[in-house]
C-alpha positions in Angstrom: 18.4 -4.8 3.8 19.9 -4.3 0.4 22.5 -1.7 -0.2 23.2 -0.4 -3.6 26.2 1.9 -4.2 26.5 3.6 -7.6 29.8 4.7 -9.0 30.3 8.1 -10.6 33.3 9.7 -12.2 33.2 13.6 -13.3 29.5 13.5 -13.0 29.1 10.3 -15.2 27.5 7.3 -13.6 29.2 4.1 -14.8 28.2 1.4 -12.5 26.7 0.0 -9.2 27.1 -2.6 -6.6 24.1 -4.4 -4.9 24.6 -6.3 -1.7 22.2 -8.2 0.5 18.7 -9.4 0.8 16.0 -6.8 1.3 14.1 -8.7 3.9 10.8 -7.2 2.8 9.2 -10.6 2.5 10.1 -14.3 2.8 12.5 -15.8 0.2 10.7 -16.5 -3.0 7.8 -14.0 -2.1 9.8 -10.8 -1.6 8.3 -8.3 -4.1 11.1 -5.8 -3.4 13.9 -8.2 -4.2 12.0 -9.3 -7.3 11.6 -5.6 -8.5 15.3 -5.0 -7.8 16.3 -8.2 -9.8 14.2 -7.2 -12.8 15.5 -3.7 -12.9 19.0 -4.7 -12.6 18.7 -7.3 -15.3 16.9 -4.8 -17.5 19.9 -2.5 -17.0 22.5 -5.2 -17.8 20.7 -6.7 -20.8 20.1 -3.1 -22.3 23.7 -2.1 -21.9 25.1 -5.4 -23.2 22.7 -6.1 -26.0 20.8 -3.0 -27.1 23.8 -0.6 -26.6 26.6 -3.1 -27.3 28.4 -1.5 -24.5 31.7 -2.7 -23.0 30.2 -4.0 -19.7 31.7 -6.0 -16.8 29.3 -7.7 -14.4 29.5 -10.2 -11.7 26.4 -12.0 -10.1 27.0 -14.0 -7.0 23.5 -15.3 -6.0 25.1 -17.0 -3.0 26.3 -14.0 -1.4 23.7 -11.7 -2.9 26.2 -9.5 -4.6 25.8 -7.9 -8.0 28.6 -5.6 -9.4 28.2 -3.7 -12.8 30.8 -1.5 -14.4 30.4 -0.1 -17.8 33.3 1.8 -19.3 31.2 3.0 -22.3 29.6 5.4 -19.7 32.7 7.5 -19.7 33.7 9.8 -22.6 37.3 8.9 -22.2 36.6 5.1 -23.0 33.7 5.7 -25.6 34.3 7.8 -28.7 30.5 8.0 -29.5 29.4 10.9 -27.3 25.8 9.9 -27.8 26.3 6.3 -26.8 28.3 7.5 -23.7 25.5 9.9 -22.7 22.9 7.2 -23.2 24.8 4.6 -21.2 25.5 6.9 -18.2 21.8 8.2 -18.3 20.5 4.8 -18.1 22.6 4.0 -15.0 21.7 7.4 -13.5 17.9 6.8 -14.2 18.3 3.5 -12.2 19.8 5.6 -9.4 16.8 7.9 -9.2 14.3 5.1 -9.6 15.8 3.5 -6.5 15.8 6.7 -4.6 12.2 6.9 -5.2 11.7 3.5 -3.8 13.6 4.3 -0.7 10.9 6.7 0.3 8.6 3.8 0.9 11.0 1.0 1.5 13.6 2.9 3.6 13.8 -0.2 6.1 14.9 -2.4 3.4 16.9 -0.4 0.7 19.8 2.0 1.1 21.1 3.9 -1.9 24.2 6.0 -2.0 26.7 7.4 -4.7 30.4 7.2 -4.5 32.7 9.3 -6.8 35.5 7.0 -7.6 37.7 6.8 -10.6 36.7 3.9 -13.0 39.9 1.8 -12.4 39.4 1.8 -8.6 
C-alpha cells in the first residue's frame, strides 16, 4: 500500500510525503504506481520549473519514499500572493485527485492530511 500524507498550515497545502509500493500489480506493470509517479513528477516539475517556486524534495527509490515541501505555498514565505495561492492550490488539487482514486483503489492507496507548521 502507498500512504500519502499531505502537509497543511493555516489552510495552505505546502507539501506531501509518499511511502510504500501500491501492490496493485507486479513491479514494472503496476498502473497505479505509474500513475502516482507521473502525477508526483508533474507536481514537482510544475512547482520547480513553471512556477520557479522554492521547493525541497527528496526521492528515495530504494525505500519508495518521496517527500516534497514548498515554502512558496505559504504567504509568510512568498510575497507574491497569486503565486502562493497557485502553488498551494496545485498541491491541494493533487490531494483531491488522490482522494478520488482512493474510492476505487482503497486497498492500495491511503491519503490523509496533517496540520503541521512548515518547519516541523
